[in-house]
N, C-alpha and C positions, 0 to 999 in steps of 0.2 A: 690680618688676613687669614692666619691659621685658625682663628676662632670661627670663621665662617665656613671653612672647607669641611670640617668634620660634620656639622649639622647639615650642610648642603649634600654631602655624600650620603648621609643617613636618609635624608629626604628623598634623594634620587633612587636609592636602593628600595625604600618602601614603596615609592611610586611604581617602580618596575615590578615589584612583587604583586602589588594590587592589580596592575594591568594584566599581568600573566594569569592571575587568578580569575579575573573577569573574562579573559579570552577563553580560558579552559572551561569556565562555567557555561558560557554561551555556546561553545562547541558541544558540550554535553546536552544542552537543551535542544540544539539542532539535531543531534543524533537521536534523541528520544522521540522527537517529532517524526523523523524519518522512519523509525521503527514502528510507530503507531500508524503511519501512512501505509507501510508495507503490510501490516496486519489487516488493515481495511481493504487493501487491494487483494490480498489473498482470500479474504472472506468473499469479496465480490466475484473473484474468479471461481471459487467453489460453488457459489450460488448460480452463476451463469452455467457452469458445467451441469449442475442438477437440472436446470431448466432445459438445456439442450437435450439431455437424456429423456426428459418428459416429452418434449416435442418429437423426438425421434420415435418414441413408443407410440405416440398418437398418430404419427405419419404411417407407421407400420400397420396400425389398426385400420386406418382409413384406406390404405392400399389393399388390404385384404377385403374390406367391404366393397370397394370399387370392383375388384375382381369378381366378387360374388354377384354384384349387380350386372356386370358384363355377361357373366355366364347365364344369368336368368334371361337377359335380353336376347342372347343368342338362341336359347332354347325356345323362346316365344317366337322369334322372328324367323 
């Protein structure tokens, strides 16, 4: 009976070490994926902000043009 306990203990210990290493490895992969997704989200947010600023500038320009057209129409009418 003693001959089987030592190899069984070693086998269980090695199994636990391998399982712990695999769990740690997959958590690391999950973390890396999360970091990559955050970087993509940050890039998307920055691009969206730039586009909103461009739209705001265009809207300001159009507002000025409309005001000019209104002024011309008032002077004619």
